[in-house]
Z-matrix of the N, CA and C atoms (Angstrom, degrees):
N
C 1 1.432
C 2 1.528 1 109.67
N 3 1.260 2 112.73 1 138.75
C 4 1.455 3 116.09 2 179.61
C 5 1.528 4 109.47 3 -86.96
N 6 1.285 5 116.03 4 161.71
C 7 1.459 6 122.52 5 -179.59
C 8 1.531 7 109.83 6 -64.50
N 9 1.309 8 117.13 7 -36.16
C 10 1.461 9 121.10 8 179.38
C 11 1.527 10 110.62 9 -62.05
N 12 1.320 11 116.45 10 -44.27
C 13 1.465 12 120.44 11 179.33
C 14 1.523 13 110.64 12 -64.54
N 15 1.305 14 118.14 13 -40.45
C 16 1.472 15 122.23 14 178.25
C 17 1.525 16 110.11 15 -63.46
N 18 1.317 17 117.29 16 -42.11
C 19 1.467 18 121.40 17 178.86
C 20 1.531 19 110.10 18 -64.49
N 21 1.319 20 117.52 19 -42.89
C 22 1.468 21 121.49 20 179.16
C 23 1.525 22 110.27 21 -63.13
N 24 1.326 23 117.10 22 -44.71
C 25 1.468 24 121.06 23 178.70
C 26 1.526 25 109.92 24 -62.77
N 27 1.320 26 117.87 25 -40.69
C 28 1.466 27 121.78 26 179.39
C 29 1.530 28 110.46 27 -64.77
N 30 1.333 29 117.32 28 -42.26
C 31 1.464 30 121.07 29 179.76
C 32 1.528 31 110.21 30 -65.40
N 33 1.326 32 117.21 31 -43.83
C 34 1.467 33 121.12 32 178.20
C 35 1.532 34 110.02 33 -62.47
N 36 1.330 35 117.13 34 -42.16
C 37 1.466 36 120.96 35 179.49
C 38 1.527 37 110.78 36 -63.16
N 39 1.329 38 116.62 37 -42.79
C 40 1.469 39 120.60 38 178.97
C 41 1.523 40 110.11 39 -64.23
N 42 1.327 41 117.57 40 -42.73
C 43 1.474 42 121.11 41 178.21
C 44 1.525 43 111.09 42 -62.37
N 45 1.324 44 116.79 43 -44.38
C 46 1.467 45 119.86 44 178.83
C 47 1.527 46 111.65 45 -63.58
N 48 1.322 47 117.04 46 -41.57
C 49 1.463 48 120.29 47 177.61
C 50 1.531 49 110.87 48 -63.67
N 51 1.332 50 116.54 49 -38.77
C 52 1.461 51 120.38 50 178.16
C 53 1.533 52 110.56 51 -65.08
N 54 1.322 53 116.88 52 -45.01
C 55 1.468 54 121.04 53 178.83
C 56 1.527 55 110.03 54 -61.12
N 57 1.307 56 117.16 55 -45.41
C 58 1.462 57 121.70 56 179.63
C 59 1.530 58 110.64 57 -62.45
N 60 1.313 59 116.95 58 -45.79
C 61 1.456 60 121.52 59 -179.62
C 62 1.532 61 111.00 60 -63.31
N 63 1.313 62 117.07 61 -44.15
C 64 1.460 63 121.38 62 -180.00
C 65 1.523 64 111.02 63 -65.64
N 66 1.308 65 117.20 64 -42.45
C 67 1.464 66 121.19 65 178.47
C 68 1.524 67 110.03 66 -60.48
N 69 1.308 68 117.84 67 -42.61
C 70 1.469 69 121.89 68 -179.98
C 71 1.526 70 110.76 69 -64.53
N 72 1.324 71 117.54 70 -39.42
C 73 1.464 72 120.98 71 178.13
C 74 1.528 73 110.93 72 -65.64
N 75 1.321 74 116.86 73 -43.26
C 76 1.464 75 121.30 74 179.62
C 77 1.530 76 111.15 75 -63.34
N 78 1.320 77 116.67 76 -44.54
C 79 1.467 78 121.00 77 178.67
C 80 1.535 79 109.99 78 -64.12
N 81 1.311 80 116.82 79 -41.99
C 82 1.462 81 121.06 80 179.08
C 83 1.534 82 110.85 81 -60.25
N 84 1.324 83 117.05 82 -43.53
C 85 1.466 84 120.40 83 178.47
C 86 1.524 85 111.42 84 -64.75
N 87 1.326 86 117.21 85 -41.60
C 88 1.464 87 119.49 86 177.77
C 89 1.525 88 111.39 87 -62.58
N 90 1.315 89 117.39 88 -39.95
C 91 1.463 90 120.80 89 179.35
C 92 1.525 91 111.22 90 -67.20
N 93 1.328 92 117.21 91 -38.67
C 94 1.466 93 120.01 92 176.49
C 95 1.524 94 110.63 93 -64.32
N 96 1.329 95 116.55 94 -37.06
C 97 1.466 96 120.33 95 177.38
C 98 1.525 97 110.28 96 -65.61
N 99 1.327 98 117.53 97 -42.97
C 100 1.469 99 120.95 98 177.78
C 101 1.527 100 110.68 99 -62.31
N 102 1.326 101 116.23 100 -41.01
C 103 1.458 102 120.89 101 178.23
C 104 1.522 103 110.30 102 -61.79
N 105 1.330 104 117.33 103 -45.75
C 106 1.469 105 120.65 104 -179.99
C 107 1.525 106 110.86 105 -62.79
N 108 1.335 107 117.36 106 -42.17
C 109 1.476 108 120.64 107 177.25
C 110 1.525 109 109.61 108 -62.47
N 111 1.328 110 117.19 109 -40.08
C 112 1.466 111 120.99 110 177.72
C 113 1.521 112 111.80 111 -62.35
N 114 1.332 113 116.70 112 -41.26
C 115 1.461 114 120.07 113 177.84
C 116 1.523 115 110.89 114 -67.24
N 117 1.320 116 116.56 115 -40.63
C 118 1.462 117 120.47 116 176.79
C 119 1.528 118 109.47 117 -61.92
N 120 1.325 119 116.44 118 -43.10
C 121 1.460 120 120.94 119 179.18
C 122 1.528 121 110.94 120 -58.83
N 123 1.329 122 116.93 121 -46.13
C 124 1.465 123 120.40 122 179.72
C 125 1.525 124 110.74 123 -61.71
N 126 1.325 125 117.02 124 -42.24
C 127 1.463 126 120.61 125 179.68
C 128 1.530 127 111.00 126 -67.68
N 129 1.330 128 116.73 127 -39.71
C 130 1.460 129 119.43 128 179.53
C 131 1.522 130 111.45 129 -65.64
N 132 1.337 131 117.04 130 -37.59
C 133 1.466 132 119.50 131 177.32
C 134 1.524 133 110.09 132 -63.82
N 135 1.333 134 116.24 133 -43.22
C 136 1.461 135 119.95 134 178.70
C 137 1.524 136 110.02 135 -64.94
N 138 1.309 137 116.28 136 -38.54
C 139 1.468 138 121.30 137 178.60
C 140 1.530 139 110.54 138 -64.84
N 141 1.337 140 116.42 139 -42.08
C 142 1.474 141 119.74 140 176.66
C 143 1.528 142 110.10 141 -60.31
N 144 1.333 143 115.98 142 -42.44
C 145 1.470 144 119.37 143 -179.99
C 146 1.525 145 110.79 144 -61.98
N 147 1.340 146 116.31 145 -42.43
C 148 1.466 147 120.18 146 179.75
C 149 1.528 148 110.70 147 -66.81
N 150 1.330 149 117.14 148 -40.94
C 151 1.462 150 120.61 149 178.70
C 152 1.531 151 109.78 150 -64.73
N 153 1.323 152 116.62 151 -41.63
C 154 1.472 153 120.18 152 178.08
C 155 1.524 154 110.53 153 -61.69
N 156 1.335 155 116.98 154 -40.87
C 157 1.467 156 120.17 155 177.87
C 158 1.529 157 110.67 156 -63.88
N 159 1.327 158 117.01 157 -39.59
C 160 1.466 159 120.21 158 177.60
C 161 1.526 160 110.88 159 -64.18
N 162 1.321 161 115.52 160 -41.78
C 163 1.462 162 119.51 161 178.97
C 164 1.528 163 109.47 162 -63.68
N 165 1.325 164 117.10 163 -39.09
C 166 1.474 165 120.51 164 177.33
C 167 1.522 166 110.61 165 -59.56
N 168 1.330 167 117.34 166 -34.26
C 169 1.465 168 120.35 167 178.87
C 170 1.522 169 111.27 168 -66.31
N 171 1.327 170 117.16 169 -27.04
C 172 1.476 171 119.47 170 -179.95
C 173 1.527 172 111.92 171 -70.66
N 174 1.331 173 115.92 172 -16.78
C 175 1.479 174 120.12 173 -175.93
C 176 1.525 175 111.72 174 -57.52
N 177 1.333 176 116.29 175 -39.73
C 178 1.459 177 119.45 176 -178.78
C 179 1.524 178 112.87 177 -73.28
N 180 1.328 179 117.49 178 -14.90
C 181 1.463 180 120.91 179 -179.67
C 182 1.526 181 112.55 180 -101.66
N 183 1.344 182 116.31 181 -40.58
C 184 1.460 183 119.82 182 -176.09
C 185 1.532 184 107.93 183 -151.50
N 186 1.337 185 115.73 184 96.76
C 187 1.469 186 121.32 185 -176.17
C 188 1.525 187 112.03 186 -62.14
N 189 1.318 188 117.55 187 -40.35
C 190 1.470 189 120.76 188 -179.83
C 191 1.533 190 110.91 189 -62.90
N 192 1.337 191 116.03 190 -46.35
C 193 1.472 192 119.52 191 179.72
C 194 1.528 193 110.18 192 -63.94
N 195 1.326 194 116.74 193 -38.88
C 196 1.461 195 120.95 194 177.18
C 197 1.524 196 110.86 195 -58.47
N 198 1.338 197 116.09 196 -49.17
C 199 1.461 198 120.27 197 -179.25
C 200 1.527 199 111.53 198 -62.82
N 201 1.327 200 116.72 199 -40.12
C 202 1.465 201 120.73 200 178.82
C 203 1.523 202 110.87 201 -63.21
N 204 1.327 203 116.48 202 -46.75
C 205 1.466 204 120.14 203 -179.89
C 206 1.531 205 111.75 204 -64.96
N 207 1.324 206 116.78 205 -38.82
C 208 1.469 207 119.54 206 178.76
C 209 1.528 208 110.66 207 -65.57
N 210 1.337 209 117.14 208 -37.27
C 211 1.466 210 120.51 209 175.76
C 212 1.524 211 110.65 210 -62.19
N 213 1.323 212 116.35 211 -43.63
C 214 1.470 213 120.51 212 179.53
C 215 1.528 214 109.88 213 -63.60
N 216 1.325 215 116.45 214 -43.16
C 217 1.469 216 119.78 215 178.20
C 218 1.523 217 109.74 216 -60.38
N 219 1.319 218 117.53 217 -45.23
C 220 1.468 219 121.24 218 -179.84
C 221 1.513 220 113.05 219 -62.05
N 222 1.316 221 117.49 220 -35.36
C 223 1.466 222 121.41 221 -178.64
C 224 1.520 223 112.68 222 -78.80
N 225 1.305 224 117.68 223 -32.94
C 226 1.460 225 120.45 224 -170.37
C 227 1.513 226 114.79 225 -98.85
N 228 1.295 227 117.77 226 -16.74
C 229 1.461 228 120.00 227 -174.55
C 230 1.520 229 110.58 228 -66.08
N 231 1.335 230 115.49 229 125.51
C 232 1.461 231 122.19 230 177.83
C 233 1.522 232 106.23 231 -101.33
N 234 1.322 233 117.40 232 132.15
C 235 1.460 234 119.52 233 -172.59
C 236 1.529 235 113.40 234 -65.77
N 237 1.303 236 118.65 235 -56.58
C 238 1.453 237 120.57 236 -176.61
C 239 1.518 238 110.70 237 -140.74
N 240 1.340 239 117.58 238 105.92
C 241 1.458 240 118.33 239 177.19
C 242 1.525 241 110.21 240 -67.00
N 243 1.310 242 115.84 241 130.42
C 244 1.454 243 119.98 242 178.31
C 245 1.514 244 112.52 243 -117.44
N 246 1.322 245 115.65 244 -13.80
C 247 1.457 246 119.76 245 -178.85
C 248 1.525 247 109.01 246 -129.38
N 249 1.316 248 114.56 247 168.05
C 250 1.460 249 119.94 248 177.84
C 251 1.522 250 110.50 249 -60.61
N 252 1.312 251 118.14 250 -39.41
C 253 1.466 252 121.83 251 -179.88
C 254 1.528 253 110.88 252 -64.16
N 255 1.341 254 117.35 253 -40.19
C 256 1.465 255 120.77 254 176.79
C 257 1.528 256 110.82 255 -60.49
N 258 1.323 257 116.36 256 -44.38
C 259 1.463 258 121.05 257 179.46
C 260 1.521 259 109.95 258 -62.88
N 261 1.330 260 117.25 259 -44.45
C 262 1.460 261 121.33 260 179.79
C 263 1.526 262 111.10 261 -60.68
N 264 1.345 263 117.62 262 -42.18
C 265 1.462 264 121.27 263 179.17
C 266 1.521 265 111.36 264 -65.57
N 267 1.325 266 115.86 265 -43.73
C 268 1.456 267 119.22 266 -178.42
C 269 1.527 268 110.62 267 -67.19
N 270 1.317 269 117.21 268 -39.18
C 271 1.462 270 120.61 269 177.95
C 272 1.524 271 110.88 270 -62.97
N 273 1.326 272 116.62 271 -41.76
C 274 1.464 273 120.63 272 177.59
C 275 1.528 274 110.98 273 -62.82
N 276 1.328 275 116.90 274 -39.05
C 277 1.465 276 120.79 275 179.53
C 278 1.527 277 110.83 276 -64.98
N 279 1.328 278 117.17 277 -43.40
C 280 1.472 279 120.36 278 178.51
C 281 1.522 280 109.81 279 -63.20
N 282 1.329 281 116.85 280 -44.06
C 283 1.469 282 119.98 281 179.85
C 284 1.530 283 111.63 282 -62.43
N 285 1.338 284 116.65 283 -36.78
C 286 1.461 285 120.69 284 177.44
C 287 1.526 286 110.35 285 -62.89
N 288 1.323 287 116.70 286 -46.44
C 289 1.465 288 121.02 287 179.72
C 290 1.526 289 110.06 288 -62.72
N 291 1.335 290 117.11 289 -43.41
C 292 1.466 291 119.51 290 179.87
C 293 1.527 292 110.96 291 -63.18
N 294 1.320 293 116.86 292 -37.28
C 295 1.463 294 120.03 293 176.78
C 296 1.518 295 111.69 294 -62.73
N 297 1.311 296 115.86 295 -44.66
C 298 1.466 297 120.14 296 178.09
C 299 1.529 298 111.11 297 -65.04
N 300 1.328 299 115.33 298 -38.03
C 301 1.462 300 120.32 299 179.44
C 302 1.524 301 110.64 300 -65.65
N 303 1.318 302 117.27 301 -36.70
C 304 1.471 303 120.63 302 178.07
C 305 1.522 304 111.42 303 -62.57
N 306 1.329 305 117.24 304 -34.27
C 307 1.462 306 121.07 305 176.90
C 308 1.525 307 109.73 306 -62.74
N 309 1.323 308 116.72 307 -43.04
C 310 1.468 309 120.93 308 178.88
C 311 1.525 310 109.89 309 -64.44
N 312 1.315 311 116.48 310 -43.17
C 313 1.469 312 120.84 311 -178.40
C 314 1.529 313 110.70 312 -62.18
N 315 1.316 314 117.20 313 -37.86
C 316 1.465 315 120.39 314 178.74
C 317 1.532 316 111.28 315 -64.46
N 318 1.329 317 116.86 316 -32.80
C 319 1.465 318 120.45 317 179.49
C 320 1.522 319 112.77 318 -76.57
N 321 1.349 320 116.23 319 -23.86
C 322 1.462 321 120.72 320 -176.56
C 323 1.523 322 109.81 321 -126.23
N 324 1.315 323 118.51 322 84.81
C 325 1.472 324 122.12 323 -177.28
C 326 1.526 325 113.20 324 -58.48
N 327 1.335 326 117.25 325 -29.11
C 328 1.467 327 119.19 326 179.15
C 329 1.531 328 111.29 327 -65.82
N 330 1.327 329 116.74 328 -26.77
C 331 1.469 330 120.58 329 175.20
C 332 1.524 331 109.72 330 -67.67
N 333 1.324 332 115.76 331 -41.62
C 334 1.462 333 120.54 332 179.17
C 335 1.526 334 111.41 333 -64.25
N 336 1.337 335 117.84 334 -29.20
C 337 1.457 336 122.37 335 -179.23
C 338 1.530 337 112.46 336 -82.26
N 339 1.318 338 118.39 337 -9.37
C 340 1.461 339 123.23 338 -177.64
C 341 1.529 340 110.29 339 -69.24
N 342 1.346 341 117.16 340 128.12
C 343 1.471 342 121.79 341 -178.23
C 344 1.521 343 112.24 342 -62.84
N 345 1.326 344 116.64 343 -41.42
C 346 1.466 345 119.73 344 179.81
C 347 1.531 346 110.02 345 -62.63
N 348 1.318 347 115.73 346 -42.01
C 349 1.464 348 120.75 347 178.45
C 350 1.531 349 109.89 348 -61.24
N 351 1.328 350 116.71 349 -47.35
C 352 1.468 351 120.61 350 -179.24
C 353 1.526 352 111.93 351 -63.64
N 354 1.327 353 116.81 352 -41.14
C 355 1.470 354 119.93 353 177.78
C 356 1.527 355 110.82 354 -63.98
N 357 1.332 356 116.53 355 -39.66
C 358 1.467 357 120.15 356 178.20
C 359 1.517 358 111.01 357 -65.12
N 360 1.331 359 117.04 358 -41.41
C 361 1.469 360 120.21 359 178.18
C 362 1.528 361 111.07 360 -64.00
N 363 1.333 362 116.65 361 -39.43
C 364 1.469 363 119.85 362 176.42
C 365 1.519 364 110.87 363 -64.28
N 366 1.338 365 116.22 364 -37.56
C 367 1.465 366 120.06 365 176.14
C 368 1.514 367 111.49 366 -62.84
N 369 1.316 368 116.58 367 -41.85
C 370 1.470 369 120.71 368 178.68
C 371 1.528 370 110.04 369 -62.64
N 372 1.321 371 116.80 370 -40.75
C 373 1.475 372 119.89 371 178.18
C 374 1.526 373 110.42 372 -61.44
N 375 1.342 374 116.90 373 -39.57
C 376 1.466 375 120.08 374 178.30
C 377 1.523 376 110.62 375 -66.23
N 378 1.344 377 117.65 376 -40.98
C 379 1.466 378 120.71 377 177.40
C 380 1.519 379 110.02 378 -61.41
N 381 1.338 380 115.97 379 -40.64
C 382 1.458 381 119.73 380 179.14
C 383 1.525 382 111.31 381 -62.16
N 384 1.326 383 116.46 382 -38.89
C 385 1.472 384 120.01 383 177.78
C 386 1.532 385 110.36 384 -65.39
N 387 1.329 386 116.36 385 -41.99
C 388 1.471 387 119.65 386 178.42
C 389 1.526 388 110.98 387 -63.57
N 390 1.336 389 116.56 388 -40.87
C 391 1.460 390 120.32 389 177.54
C 392 1.527 391 109.87 390 -63.76
N 393 1.331 392 116.50 391 -41.26
C 394 1.464 393 121.00 392 179.36
C 395 1.529 394 110.69 393 -58.88
N 396 1.318 395 116.59 394 -43.91
C 397 1.471 396 120.21 395 179.71
C 398 1.531 397 111.02 396 -65.94
N 399 1.316 398 116.95 397 -42.33
C 400 1.467 399 120.37 398 178.21
C 401 1.522 400 111.18 399 -65.64
N 402 1.332 401 117.17 400 -35.77
C 403 1.468 402 121.24 401 176.17
C 404 1.526 403 110.27 402 -62.20
N 405 1.331 404 115.72 403 -40.44
C 406 1.466 405 119.49 404 179.24
C 407 1.528 406 110.78 405 -63.28
N 408 1.331 407 116.80 406 -43.33
C 409 1.468 408 120.74 407 178.32
C 410 1.526 409 109.55 408 -62.19
N 411 1.332 410 116.44 409 -46.93
C 412 1.462 411 120.76 410 -179.43
C 413 1.529 412 111.09 411 -59.19
N 414 1.329 413 116.45 412 -51.31
C 415 1.465 414 119.86 413 -177.70
C 416 1.523 415 112.07 414 -65.02
N 417 1.325 416 117.82 415 -32.64
C 418 1.464 417 120.97 416 175.67
C 419 1.530 418 110.41 417 -64.57
N 420 1.324 419 116.37 418 -43.44
C 421 1.475 420 120.16 419 177.44
C 422 1.528 421 111.04 420 -65.78
N 423 1.328 422 117.23 421 -37.92
C 424 1.466 423 120.91 422 177.69
C 425 1.525 424 109.58 423 -61.93
N 426 1.330 425 116.74 424 -42.87
C 427 1.466 426 120.26 425 178.62
C 428 1.524 427 110.86 426 -59.34
N 429 1.309 428 116.18 427 -46.72
C 430 1.471 429 120.23 428 -179.32
C 431 1.528 430 111.14 429 -65.21
N 432 1.331 431 116.46 430 -43.77
C 433 1.464 432 120.39 431 179.59
C 434 1.524 433 110.36 432 -63.47
N 435 1.320 434 116.60 433 -49.26
C 436 1.467 435 119.93 434 -179.07
C 437 1.525 436 111.97 435 -61.14
N 438 1.318 437 116.92 436 -36.23
C 439 1.464 438 120.54 437 176.59
C 440 1.523 439 110.18 438 -63.16
N 441 1.310 440 116.25 439 -45.62
C 442 1.472 441 119.26 440 179.65
C 443 1.525 442 111.64 441 -65.59
N 444 1.335 443 116.76 442 -37.75
C 445 1.466 444 120.97 443 -178.77
C 446 1.527 445 110.64 444 -68.45
N 447 1.304 446 117.52 445 -30.96
C 448 1.463 447 120.75 446 -175.09
C 449 1.537 448 113.87 447 -99.36
N 450 1.324 449 118.05 448 -22.07
C 451 1.461 450 121.55 449 -172.52
C 452 1.526 451 111.39 450 -92.67
N 453 1.318 452 114.82 451 133.83
C 454 1.448 453 120.63 452 178.34
C 455 1.506 454 110.09 453 -76.81
N 456 1.291 455 123.81 454 139.90
C 457 1.461 456 130.82 455 6.71
C 458 1.532 457 113.94 456 -94.12
N 459 1.343 458 117.22 457 -5.12
C 460 1.470 459 118.45 458 -178.87
C 461 1.527 460 111.36 459 -64.43
N 462 1.331 461 117.55 460 -24.05
C 463 1.462 462 120.53 461 178.64
C 464 1.528 463 111.47 462 -63.66
N 465 1.301 464 116.26 463 -31.30
C 466 1.472 465 120.32 464 178.17
C 467 1.524 466 109.55 465 -64.45
N 468 1.332 467 115.36 466 -46.58
C 469 1.469 468 120.17 467 179.87
C 470 1.532 469 109.61 468 -66.19
N 471 1.325 470 117.18 469 -43.83
C 472 1.470 471 120.77 470 -179.70
C 473 1.525 472 110.52 471 -60.40
N 474 1.310 473 117.33 472 -44.53
C 475 1.460 474 121.55 473 179.21
C 476 1.528 475 110.73 474 -65.24
N 477 1.306 476 115.87 475 -42.72
C 478 1.457 477 121.65 476 -179.04
C 479 1.541 478 110.89 477 -62.39
N 480 1.340 479 116.20 478 -35.18
C 481 1.465 480 121.19 479 -177.65
C 482 1.537 481 112.61 480 -100.36
N 483 1.336 482 116.77 481 10.79
C 484 1.468 483 124.01 482 174.49
C 485 1.532 484 114.10 483 64.52
N 486 1.331 485 116.91 484 36.19
C 487 1.462 486 120.82 485 171.63
C 488 1.523 487 107.31 486 -88.02
N 489 1.328 488 116.41 487 138.91
C 490 1.462 489 120.70 488 -179.53
C 491 1.524 490 110.03 489 -125.39
N 492 1.319 491 115.13 490 166.58
C 493 1.463 492 120.78 491 177.04
C 494 1.523 493 109.47 492 -64.59
N 495 1.316 494 115.26 493 152.95
C 496 1.469 495 121.02 494 179.24
C 497 1.522 496 109.52 495 -110.92
N 498 1.314 497 115.17 496 162.75
C 499 1.459 498 123.05 497 -178.63
C 500 1.532 499 109.39 498 -93.27
N 501 1.316 500 115.86 499 137.34
C 502 1.462 501 120.98 500 176.42
C 503 1.517 502 110.49 501 -76.33
N 504 1.324 503 115.34 502 153.60
C 505 1.453 504 120.25 503 169.73
C 506 1.518 505 107.09 504 -77.34
N 507 1.306 506 116.65 505 132.19
C 508 1.465 507 121.02 506 -178.02
C 509 1.517 508 110.15 507 -67.13
N 510 1.319 509 114.75 508 146.44
C 511 1.451 510 121.06 509 176.84
C 512 1.524 511 108.48 510 -73.89
N 513 1.314 512 115.88 511 138.91
C 514 1.458 513 120.84 512 177.71
C 515 1.524 514 107.73 513 -75.41
N 516 1.333 515 116.48 514 106.51
C 517 1.472 516 121.82 515 -174.29
C 518 1.524 517 112.14 516 -58.94
N 519 1.334 518 117.47 517 -39.70
C 520 1.462 519 120.12 518 -178.31
C 521 1.520 520 111.60 519 -64.47
N 522 1.312 521 116.80 520 -36.77
C 523 1.456 522 120.59 521 -177.50
C 524 1.520 523 111.89 522 -78.46
N 525 1.333 524 117.65 523 -23.23
C 526 1.454 525 120.41 524 -174.29
C 527 1.517 526 113.45 525 -89.57
N 528 1.335 527 117.15 526 -14.47
C 529 1.450 528 119.04 527 -178.64
C 530 1.523 529 110.04 528 -76.45
N 531 1.318 530 115.18 529 124.42
C 532 1.457 531 121.20 530 -179.98
C 533 1.523 532 109.08 531 -82.13
N 534 1.341 533 117.16 532 145.29
C 535 1.461 534 118.37 533 176.04
C 536 1.520 535 109.93 534 -69.02
N 537 1.324 536 115.87 535 152.88
C 538 1.455 537 120.34 536 177.91
C 539 1.514 538 110.73 537 -66.41
N 540 1.314 539 117.10 538 150.09
C 541 1.460 540 121.65 539 -177.93
C 542 1.525 541 110.86 540 -60.75
N 543 1.347 542 116.71 541 -34.42
C 544 1.459 543 120.18 542 178.53
C 545 1.516 544 112.10 543 -63.37
N 546 1.325 545 116.45 544 -38.40
C 547 1.461 546 119.11 545 -178.57
C 548 1.523 547 111.76 546 -71.61
N 549 1.319 548 117.12 547 -24.95
C 550 1.471 549 119.85 548 178.26
C 551 1.517 550 110.21 549 -71.39
N 552 1.350 551 116.53 550 -45.45
C 553 1.449 552 120.27 551 -175.40
C 554 1.527 553 114.20 552 -85.47
N 555 1.306 554 117.28 553 -14.72
C 556 1.455 555 120.37 554 179.91
C 557 1.522 556 112.14 555 -103.66
N 558 1.330 557 116.65 556 17.28
C 559 1.461 558 120.49 557 177.67
C 560 1.511 559 112.83 558 67.02
N 561 1.341 560 117.28 559 34.37
C 562 1.447 561 121.04 560 177.42
C 563 1.501 562 113.54 561 91.59
N 564 1.326 563 118.74 562 -2.63
C 565 1.470 564 121.79 563 178.83
C 566 1.521 565 109.19 564 -95.69
N 567 1.289 566 116.76 565 132.84
C 568 1.453 567 120.26 566 177.00
C 569 1.510 568 109.95 567 -82.37
N 570 1.331 569 116.99 568 139.88
C 571 1.458 570 119.51 569 179.71
C 572 1.494 571 111.93 570 -99.46
C-alpha cells in the first residue's frame, strides 16, 4: 500500500466518523426535545384538569360564569401538543382561563378562602414550575440543534441528513414581566 492510499483511507475514515458522530448528536438533541415536549404535554394535561376542577367549583357561586368558562375550555383545549406552536397556544389558552377565573374569585371572596380551591391553585403553580423547567430543557436543546444545523462543518452533515432548525417555545410574557421597584417597596401600591 502506498502512503497516499493510506492517507486517503484515513481521511475517509475520519470523515465517516465525523458524520456518524454528528448524526448521533443531532438525533440525541431531537429526542431530548421530544421528551421535553412530552413532559410539557403531561403537565399541561394535569394543569387543564386542575383548571377544570377550579371552574367546577365556581358552579356553586355563579352558574353562568361556570358555563361560560366550561365552553371556553371545551373550545380551546388542544389534545396533544406536538410542536412548540401547539404548546404556546395551549399555554395561552390556560392563562386566558385562569385570568377569567381570577375575575370570578375576586367577586366571591368565600371561593378564595376555600381550602380545596387554594390547594388546587397551589397545584397549578407547581405544574407551571414543572412546565417552566421543561421549557428550559427544550429551548436549550433547540439552541444546540440550531447551532449544529447552522454552523459549519456540522451544517453539511445536517443538510445531507435533512435535519432542520427547530422553533423555540415562546416566553410567557406575563411571567417574565418584573414588578416595578415602587410596587416592591410600597407593598404592592404604586406611587
